[in-house]
N, C-alpha and C positions, 0 to 999 in steps of 0.2 A: 231592602228587607225582603226576605223570602215569604211566600205565602205560608200561612200557618195551617197545617193539616191537622184536623181533629179526629177523634175516634180512638178509643182505648186499644183496639186490636192493632191498628196501624202503628200507634206509638210504641206498643210493646214489640212488634216485629222490628221496627226501626232500631229500638234499643238493643235487641238481640243481635241484629246484623252488625251494629256498631261495635259491640263487644267482641264478637267472634271474627269480624273481618270477612264474613262470608258473602257470596253472591246472593242477592235477594232471590228468594225461592220461587216467586211467581213469574219472574222475567225469563221466559224460555229462550229468548233470542239474544242472550248475552254471551258472546264468545269468551271462552276462558282458557283454551289450549294455546300456550305461547308459541308463536311462530317466529321465524327469522326476519331480519330486516331485508327489504328489497329496494333495488335502485330504479326499477321501472314498473309501470302498471301491468304490462304483459306478464312478467315473471310473477307478480303478486296474484294475478288472476289465476294463473296455472297452479300455483301453490294452494290457493284457496279452494279450487275445485278438487284437488287431490286430497286436501286436508280440511274437510268441512268443520266449521266451528272454531277455526283458528283465530287467535287474537293477535293484533299487531304488537310488536315489542313494547313492553311497559304499560300496556293497557289493561284495565279492569282488575287492578290490584285493590281489592276493597279494604285492605288494611292501610292503604296510603292516607295520610293526613296532611292537608295543605299547611305549609308554613307561612310565616308573615310576609315573605317576599312574593309568594304566589298564593294568596288566600283563596282564590277561586279555582276549583277543579275545572279541567278542560274536557268538554264533551265533544267527541268527533262524530259527525253524522254523514254517512256515505251517500252516494248518488244512486241513480236508477240502475236496476239490475246489477248492483254492486254489493259490497259487504264491508264490514269494518276493516277486515284484513286487506282486501284488494285495494281499497282507497288509501289506507293510512299506514301501510307497512314501511313507507319511506319517511314520512314526517314524524311519526310517533317516537322513534328512537331519539330524534333531536329534541323534541319537547321533553321527553323523560330526562335526558341528560341535562337540560336546563332547569330541572327541579320541579316540573309540574306533575300533579296527580292527573292521570288520564283515564277516561272512560269512553266506551263506545258500545253501541247496540247494533244488531241487525234487525231492521224494521221492515214492515210491509211485505212479508213472505207471501208468495203466490202459492195457494193451496196445492199440496201434493208435490212441491218442488223445493229445491234449495236456492231459488231465485228470490232476492230481496229487493225492496224498493219498487214493487210492482203494484201494490194496492193504491187506492186513492190517497192523495196526500193528507187528507184529514185523518185517515187511519194511522199513517206514520206519525203524524203530529201528536195524536193521543198516546201512542206508544212512547214517543220521546218524552212527553210530559210525565208519564209514569216513571220512566227511567231517571229523569232529572230529580224527581222527588226521592227516589231511592238513593241517588248519589248524595244529595244534600243531607238526608237523614243519616246516612252511613258515615260521611266525612265530617259532619258538624258544620259545614260551610253555610254561609248565608246565600251565596249566589254562585252560579257557574259562568264560565265563558264557553261559547259554542263556536266550533269551526265546522262549516258544512260545505260539501262539494256538490255542485250541480243541484239535483233535486233536493239533496239534504239541506242545502242552504234555504230553500223555499219552505220545506217542511218545518225548519226551525223558525222561520219568520211567521208562519201560520201559528205555531205554538206560542210565540211571543205575543202576537197581536190578538189572537182569538181565544186562547186557552189560559190566559193569565200568566203566561211565562215572563212577561215584562218584570214581574216582581222577583223573578228567580234568575234573571240573566243580566250580567254586567256588560259583556261584550259579545257581539255577533260578528263573525267573519265569514263572508261568503266567497268561495272560490268558484269561478265560472257559474255564478248564480243566475238562473233563468228568471231574474226579477221581473222582467216584462216579456219573457218568453222568447222562443226561437222560431225561425221559419224553416230550419233545416234546409238551407239553400233554396227556399221557396217551395219545396216539395210539400211540407206539412201544411202550410197555409193554403196551398192549392187543393190538397186533398180534403181539408175540412170545409172548404167552400162548396164541395159537392154534396148531394143528398147522401146521408149515411156515412159521410167522410170521417166524422169523429169516431164513430163505432168501428170503422175500418182501422184507424190508428190504434184504438183500444185492443182490437183483436190481434193485429200484427205485432203490437208492442205491449202496451199496458194502459190502464186508466190513468196512471200517473204520467205517462208519456204524453197522452192527449192533453192533460192539464197544463203541460209546459209549453204548448204551442202559443205563439204570440196571439193575443186577443182572446184567449180561452176564458170561459165563464169563471173558472176558478181564480185565475190571476186578476181578472177585472174586479171581482169581489174583494180579493185580498188587498189590492192596491187602492181601492176606493177609500176616500177620506184620509189619504196619506199612506205611504208605504213603510213608514217607521213608527216607532212608539217612543214617547219621551222617557228618559231614564236609562235607555239602552244605547251603548256606543256601537254604531254600525260602520263596518268597513267591507267594501267589496274589492276583490282582486280578480281582474279579468285579462283577456288577451285578444289582440286584434285578429288572431288566427284561430279563433274558436271554430271547431268543426261542427258544432251543434247550434250555437246561439248566433244568429244573424238577424239584424245587424249586431255587431259585438257590443255596441253601446247599450243594448238591452240588459246587460248585466248590471248596469248602474242603477242605484236608487236615486230618486228625484227629489226627495225631501231635503230641505236645508239641514245641515249638520252631519249628513252622511258623508263618509270619505270614500271616494271612488278612485281606485288605482288601476291603470292599464300597464301591464308589465313593460310593453315596448316604449311607453313614454319615459321610463326610467332606464331601460336597457334595450336599445334597438337591436342588439345582437341576439337577443333571446326571442326566438320565434316559436316558443312552446304553444301547444294547443290545449283544447278542452280536457282531454283525457290525461295528458301528461302534467297538467298544472300542479296536482298535489305532490308530484315527484320532481318538480323543477326546483333546483337549489336556490335560485333567486327568489322564487315565490315562497319557499319554505322560510327563508330568512325574513321576508316581509311579514309572514304570520308571526314568527317569534318576536319581531319588533313591535307588532301591534299588541300582542299579549303582554309584553314586558318592555314598554317604551323607555324605562329608566336604564335598560341595558341594551339599547338598540345598537346594531352593528350594520356597517355598509354591506349590502348583499353582494355576492360574487357575480359580476356581470360577465358572462362568458357566452360563446357562440352556442346556440341551440338551434339546429337546422329545422326548417319547416317540415312538419310531419313526424317529428321525433316521437317514437313510441306507438304510432298508429298501427303499423304492421303487427307488432307484438300483441296489441290489444285485440285486433281482428282474429289473429291465429288462435290466441288463447281462448277467446270467447266462443269460438266455433269448433274447438277440438274436443 
C-alpha cells in the first residue's frame, strides 16, 4: 500500500496532472526531450552533454498507465555524475518494449553546472521521494519498482529505509550498488585515513562520492539495524570486475532474503565492469527477469572483454 499524501493543494495538482498527462510542474530536473537509444555508456554520455535534458527512449511519458501485467511503474535512478539519459539509454528501450511505464529524474545537481548525482545522498533521496509521489499520483499505481545504478541504488535504499519509501516500493534492483562501499583500489580508503581526507575527496569529486567509500559514516548509518526493509524485494546485480567497488562483494546486501547476483557466476565469458553494467545485454535481461519473473528468459551469455566501454567513458567524460 502506498503512503497516503494529504493536503488539498497536492491532491488537486495530482488530479490535474493525471488528467492532462503533463510533467509535474515543480520537478525541474525531469528530462523530457526524447533521445535515441545507445549501445554503450560513452556514446550516451557524449549525446547527453551535447543535448542537455534528454530523456532515454520511452521514459517520462506521463500519459502512460500501467496495465495488469506490469502494474508497477519502473523508476530509473542514475549514478554519480551521471544522468537519466547517460545511464539508461540502453536499458529503457528494452523495458518499454516489454510494456513497462518508465520514469527517471536527474537528481543532486551541483549548483551552477549540468552535473547530477553530486549532492549528498540524502538530498538525492528526498528528490527521489518527491518524484515517486508524482509518478504514483499521475499513474494511479500503488507502488513502483526501482532500478538504480551505483549511487542511484544507494539513494533509493535510503529513500526506502529512511523516508517511508518501503510503503511505495515493491522491488528494488541495484546495479553495481555500493551497498557497503568501495575502496577504489585502496586509494579512497587510504585518503580518508589521512587528516582532511574526506574533505579532499569531496573537493576532488563530490560529497556523494565520499559517502560511497567503504566504512563511510553515511553507509554505516544506513546499514545499521539491517540493510533491507521488510515488504520490499531486493536484488543486487554486480560484477567481479567492478572498477569502483572493491572488494566486489561489497555490492551484496547481507540481510536474509536479499538476492545477490554476480554476473560471472552465471556467465564467466562476460567480464563487464561497473560503468558498462547498465549497457550489458546479459545484465539487462537479468533486470527484465527480475521485474517480470513470469516471462523470464535465458540471458544471452556472450564474450564481453575486460575493460569494455571504459575508454569511451573516459573520453566522453573529459571532452
